[in-house]
SERO-4910 file (N, C-alpha, C, O; in steps of 0.05 Angstrom, whole numbers):
BEGIN
 pado doro    nc1    nc2    nc3   cac1   cac2   cac3    cc1    cc2    cc3    oc1    oc2    oc3
  Unk    A    926   -813  -1079    929   -830  -1055    927   -812  -1030    934   -789  -1030
  Unk    A    916   -824  -1010    913   -810   -985    941   -807   -972    959   -823   -978
  Unk    A    943   -788   -954    970   -782   -942    978   -803   -922   1001   -810   -920
  Unk    A    959   -813   -906    966   -833   -886    945   -854   -885    921   -848   -881
  Unk    A    953   -878   -888    934   -900   -887    935   -914   -860    956   -915   -847
  Unk    A    912   -924   -852    912   -938   -826    914   -969   -831    911   -984   -812
  Unk    A    918   -977   -856    918  -1005   -862    945  -1018   -855    966  -1006   -852
  Unk    A    943  -1045   -852    967  -1061   -848    964  -1085   -867    942  -1091   -877
  Unk    A    985  -1099   -871    985  -1122   -889    966  -1144   -880    953  -1157   -896
  Unk    A    965  -1148   -853    949  -1169   -842    957  -1196   -855    981  -1202   -856
  Unk    A    937  -1212   -864    944  -1238   -875    954  -1238   -903    961  -1258   -914
  Unk    A    954  -1215   -916    963  -1212   -944    993  -1216   -945   1008  -1201   -932
  Unk    A   1002  -1235   -961   1031  -1240   -964   1039  -1243   -993   1061  -1253   -999
  Unk    A   1021  -1235  -1012   1026  -1240  -1040   1052  -1228  -1050   1065  -1238  -1068
  Unk    A   1060  -1205  -1038   1085  -1192  -1046   1109  -1209  -1038   1131  -1207  -1050
  Unk    A   1105  -1227  -1019   1127  -1245  -1010   1134  -1265  -1031   1155  -1279  -1029
  Unk    A   1118  -1268  -1051   1124  -1285  -1074   1133  -1269  -1098   1152  -1277  -1112
  Unk    A   1121  -1247  -1103   1125  -1232  -1128   1153  -1219  -1130   1164  -1219  -1152
  Unk    A   1164  -1209  -1108   1187  -1192  -1110   1212  -1204  -1099   1212  -1220  -1080
  Unk    A   1235  -1197  -1111   1261  -1206  -1102   1267  -1190  -1076   1258  -1168  -1072
  Unk    A   1283  -1202  -1059   1293  -1189  -1035   1324  -1191  -1036   1335  -1211  -1028
  Unk    A   1336  -1170  -1046   1366  -1171  -1050   1381  -1177  -1025   1402  -1191  -1026
  Unk    A   1372  -1168  -1002   1387  -1172   -977   1389  -1202   -969   1408  -1210   -956
  Unk    A   1369  -1218   -978   1369  -1246   -970   1375  -1264   -994   1380  -1288   -990
  Unk    A   1376  -1253  -1018   1380  -1269  -1042   1355  -1282  -1052   1356  -1299  -1071
  Unk    A   1331  -1276  -1040   1306  -1288  -1050   1300  -1277  -1078   1298  -1253  -1082
  Unk    A   1297  -1296  -1097   1291  -1287  -1125   1262  -1280  -1129   1244  -1288  -1114
  Unk    A   1257  -1265  -1150   1230  -1258  -1159   1215  -1284  -1165   1226  -1302  -1177
  Unk    A   1190  -1285  -1157   1172  -1307  -1165   1174  -1332  -1146   1161  -1352  -1152
  Unk    A   1189  -1330  -1125   1191  -1352  -1106   1181  -1342  -1079   1186  -1319  -1072
  Unk    A   1168  -1360  -1064   1159  -1352  -1038   1182  -1348  -1019   1201  -1363  -1019
  Unk    A   1180  -1328  -1003   1199  -1322   -982   1198  -1343   -961   1175  -1351   -953
  Unk    A   1220  -1353   -951   1219  -1374   -930   1208  -1363   -904   1200  -1379   -886
  Unk    A   1206  -1337   -900   1195  -1325   -876   1165  -1321   -877   1153  -1312   -858
  Unk    A   1153  -1327   -900   1124  -1323   -903   1109  -1346   -890   1115  -1370   -895
  Unk    A   1089  -1339   -874   1073  -1360   -861   1044  -1355   -869   1037  -1336   -883
  Unk    A   1026  -1373   -860    997  -1370   -866    985  -1345   -853    964  -1336   -862
  Unk    A    998  -1334   -833    988  -1311   -819   1003  -1285   -825    997  -1264   -813
  Unk    A   1023  -1287   -843   1038  -1263   -849   1068  -1268   -847   1077  -1291   -847
  Unk    A   1083  -1246   -846   1112  -1248   -845   1122  -1255   -817   1115  -1242   -798
  Unk    A   1138  -1276   -816   1148  -1285   -790   1169  -1266   -779   1174  -1266   -755
  Unk    A   1181  -1249   -796   1202  -1231   -786   1194  -1202   -792   1211  -1185   -797
  Unk    A   1168  -1196   -791   1157  -1170   -799   1172  -1147   -784   1178  -1127   -797
  Unk    A   1176  -1150   -759   1189  -1128   -743   1218  -1124   -751   1229  -1102   -748
  Unk    A   1231  -1144   -761   1260  -1142   -769   1264  -1148   -798   1287  -1154   -807
  Unk    A   1244  -1145   -815   1246  -1152   -843   1266  -1134   -857   1272  -1112   -847
  Unk    A   1277  -1143   -880   1297  -1128   -894   1287  -1101   -904   1263  -1097   -906
  Unk    A   1305  -1082   -909   1298  -1055   -917   1281  -1055   -943   1262  -1039   -945
  Unk    A   1288  -1072   -963   1272  -1072   -987   1243  -1080   -982   1225  -1070   -995
  Unk    A   1238  -1097   -963   1211  -1104   -955   1198  -1080   -941   1174  -1075   -945
  Unk    A   1212  -1067   -924   1202  -1043   -910   1194  -1021   -929   1175  -1007   -925
  Unk    A   1210  -1018   -950   1206   -997   -970   1181  -1001   -987   1169   -982   -997
  Unk    A   1174  -1026   -992   1152  -1032  -1010   1125  -1027   -997   1120  -1036   -975
  Unk    A   1108  -1013  -1012   1079  -1010  -1004   1063  -1012  -1030   1067   -998  -1049
  Unk    A   1043  -1030  -1029   1025  -1031  -1052   1004  -1009  -1049   1000   -998  -1028
  Unk    A    990  -1004  -1071    970   -983  -1071    948   -988  -1050    939   -970  -1037
  Unk    A    940  -1014  -1047    919  -1020  -1028    928  -1012  -1000    912  -1002   -984
  Unk    A    952  -1017   -993    963  -1011   -967    965   -981   -963    962   -971   -940
  Unk    A    971   -967   -984    976   -938   -982    950   -921   -980    951   -899   -970
  Unk    A    928   -932   -990    904   -915   -993    880   -929   -981    871   -950   -992
  Unk    A    869   -918   -960    845   -930   -947    821   -930   -965    802   -945   -960
  Unk    A    821   -914   -987    797   -914  -1004    796   -937  -1023    775   -942  -1036
  Unk    A    818   -953  -1026    817   -977  -1043    798   -997  -1029    801  -1002  -1005
  Unk    A    779  -1008  -1044    760  -1027  -1031    774  -1051  -1020    795  -1059  -1030
  Unk    A    762  -1063  -1001    773  -1087   -988    777  -1110  -1008    796  -1125  -1006
  Unk    A    759  -1112  -1028    762  -1134  -1047    786  -1130  -1066    792  -1148  -1082
  Unk    A    799  -1107  -1065    823  -1103  -1080    849  -1108  -1064    871  -1103  -1073
  Unk    A    845  -1119  -1039    869  -1127  -1024    883  -1148  -1042    870  -1167  -1051
  Unk    A    909  -1146  -1046    922  -1163  -1066    918  -1193  -1063    915  -1206  -1084
  Unk    A    917  -1204  -1039    913  -1233  -1037    885  -1241  -1044    880  -1264  -1051
  Unk    A    866  -1222  -1043    838  -1229  -1050    833  -1227  -1080    817  -1242  -1091
  Unk    A    846  -1207  -1093    840  -1203  -1122    862  -1214  -1140    858  -1216  -1164
  Unk    A    886  -1221  -1129    907  -1232  -1145    923  -1211  -1160    938  -1217  -1178
  Unk    A    921  -1186  -1151    935  -1164  -1164    948  -1146  -1144    936  -1138  -1124
  Unk    A    974  -1139  -1149    988  -1120  -1132    995  -1096  -1150   1007  -1099  -1171
  Unk    A    987  -1072  -1142    993  -1048  -1157   1013  -1031  -1140   1009  -1027  -1116
  Unk    A   1034  -1023  -1154   1054  -1006  -1141   1065   -986  -1160   1061   -988  -1185
  Unk    A   1078   -965  -1150   1091   -945  -1167   1115   -958  -1180   1127   -977  -1169
  Unk    A   1123   -947  -1203   1150   -954  -1214   1170   -937  -1199   1162   -922  -1181
  Unk    A   1195   -939  -1205   1216   -925  -1190   1213   -895  -1190   1219   -882  -1171
  Unk    A   1203   -884  -1213   1201   -855  -1215   1173   -844  -1208   1169   -820  -1209
  Unk    A   1155   -861  -1200   1127   -854  -1192   1111   -840  -1214   1091   -828  -1208
  Unk    A   1120   -842  -1240   1104   -829  -1261   1085   -849  -1275   1069   -840  -1291
  Unk    A   1087   -874  -1268   1068   -894  -1278   1067   -916  -1256   1080   -914  -1236
  Unk    A   1051   -936  -1262   1049   -957  -1241   1054   -984  -1254   1053   -987  -1278
  Unk    A   1058  -1003  -1237   1063  -1031  -1245   1041  -1048  -1232   1036  -1046  -1208
  Unk    A   1029  -1064  -1249   1008  -1083  -1239   1020  -1111  -1241   1026  -1120  -1263
  Unk    A   1023  -1124  -1218   1033  -1151  -1217   1009  -1169  -1214    993  -1166  -1195
  Unk    A   1007  -1188  -1232    984  -1207  -1231    995  -1234  -1222   1015  -1244  -1231
  Unk    A    980  -1246  -1203    988  -1272  -1193    987  -1292  -1216    967  -1296  -1229
  Unk    A   1010  -1305  -1222   1011  -1324  -1244    991  -1347  -1241    984  -1360  -1261
  Unk    A    983  -1353  -1217    963  -1374  -1212    935  -1364  -1218    916  -1379  -1218
  Unk    A    932  -1337  -1223    906  -1325  -1228    909  -1306  -1252    903  -1282  -1249
  Unk    A    918  -1316  -1275    923  -1298  -1298    899  -1283  -1309    903  -1263  -1322
  Unk    A    875  -1292  -1302    851  -1278  -1312    842  -1256  -1293    821  -1244  -1297
  Unk    A    857  -1250  -1272    849  -1231  -1251    843  -1203  -1263    826  -1189  -1252
  Unk    A    857  -1195  -1284    852  -1169  -1296    827  -1168  -1313    816  -1146  -1318
  Unk    A    818  -1191  -1322    795  -1192  -1339    769  -1196  -1325    747  -1195  -1337
  Unk    A    770  -1200  -1299    746  -1204  -1283    744  -1182  -1261    763  -1168  -1256
  Unk    A    721  -1180  -1249    717  -1160  -1228    730  -1170  -1203    729  -1194  -1196
  Unk    A    743  -1152  -1188    746  -1124  -1191    770  -1114  -1207    774  -1090  -1210
  Unk    A    786  -1133  -1218    810  -1126  -1232    806  -1109  -1257    821  -1090  -1262
  Unk    A    785  -1115  -1272    779  -1100  -1297    773  -1071  -1290    782  -1053  -1304
  Unk    A    757  -1067  -1269    750  -1040  -1261    774  -1025  -1251    777  -1001  -1255
  Unk    A    792  -1039  -1237    816  -1027  -1227    834  -1017  -1249    844   -995  -1248
  Unk    A    837  -1033  -1270    854  -1025  -1293    842  -1000  -1306    857   -982  -1313
  Unk    A    816   -999  -1309    804   -975  -1322    809   -950  -1305    815   -929  -1315
  Unk    A    806   -953  -1279    811   -931  -1261    840   -922  -1262    846   -898  -1262
  Unk    A    859   -941  -1262    887   -935  -1263    894   -921  -1289    911   -902  -1289
  Unk    A    882   -929  -1311    888   -916  -1336    879   -887  -1337    889   -872  -1353
  Unk    A    860   -880  -1319    852   -852  -1317    873   -835  -1304    873   -810  -1308
  Unk    A    892   -847  -1290    913   -832  -1276    941   -837  -1285    959   -821  -1282
  Unk    A    946   -860  -1297    973   -869  -1304    973   -878  -1334    955   -892  -1343
  Unk    A    994   -870  -1347    998   -878  -1375   1028   -878  -1381   1039   -856  -1382
  Unk    A   1041   -900  -1384   1029   -927  -1387   1027   -941  -1360   1036   -932  -1339
  Unk    A   1015   -965  -1362   1015   -983  -1339   1030  -1008  -1348   1023  -1020  -1368
  Unk    A   1050  -1015  -1333   1065  -1040  -1338   1050  -1063  -1324   1043  -1061  -1300
  Unk    A   1046  -1084  -1338   1032  -1108  -1327   1052  -1131  -1328   1065  -1137  -1348
  Unk    A   1056  -1144  -1305   1074  -1167  -1302   1058  -1190  -1292   1044  -1189  -1271
  Unk    A   1060  -1213  -1306   1048  -1238  -1297   1068  -1260  -1302   1071  -1269  -1324
  Unk    A   1082  -1268  -1281   1103  -1288  -1284   1125  -1277  -1302   1136  -1255  -1296
  Unk    A   1131  -1291  -1323   1152  -1281  -1342   1140  -1263  -1364   1156  -1253  -1380
  Unk    A   1114  -1260  -1365   1102  -1243  -1386   1100  -1214  -1377   1094  -1209  -1354
  Unk    A   1105  -1196  -1396   1104  -1168  -1390   1090  -1154  -1414   1094  -1161  -1437
  Unk    A   1075  -1133  -1407   1062  -1117  -1428   1057  -1089  -1418   1057  -1084  -1393
  Unk    A   1053  -1070  -1436   1046  -1043  -1429   1018  -1038  -1437   1010  -1044  -1460
  Unk    A   1002  -1026  -1419    975  -1017  -1426    976   -987  -1428    987   -974  -1411
  Unk    A    963   -976  -1449    962   -948  -1453    933   -939  -1456    916   -954  -1463
  Unk    A    929   -913  -1450    902   -902  -1455    896   -902  -1484    915   -900  -1501
  Unk    A    871   -906  -1491    864   -906  -1520    854   -879  -1529    847   -876  -1552
***
């Protein structure tokens, strides 16, 4: 990953559905009430857990634009110990990993991370290098 990215979330709000926000009681898998069509309504004062989260696309300018999470239906982030990654797939787009650019992304990630945890709604699996 590059050291400093110039990217911002912009209109991408997919993480506002995928992740729990302990400070507000927002559960995993439900849309945040502060999420709007143009982004986070409270972005400047958002909770610390939201501030701490960065997806791979946001962290690295070299990720192609078509891998922006709201465009491809996939959010990639580190696990807590940063030794593997977690791929969150939009439950409304369960085939996102099997089509381009998701399939290519998984192959590239497997070159750097083993295992990769994949989460799609209530389903979970581990992908390993062969």
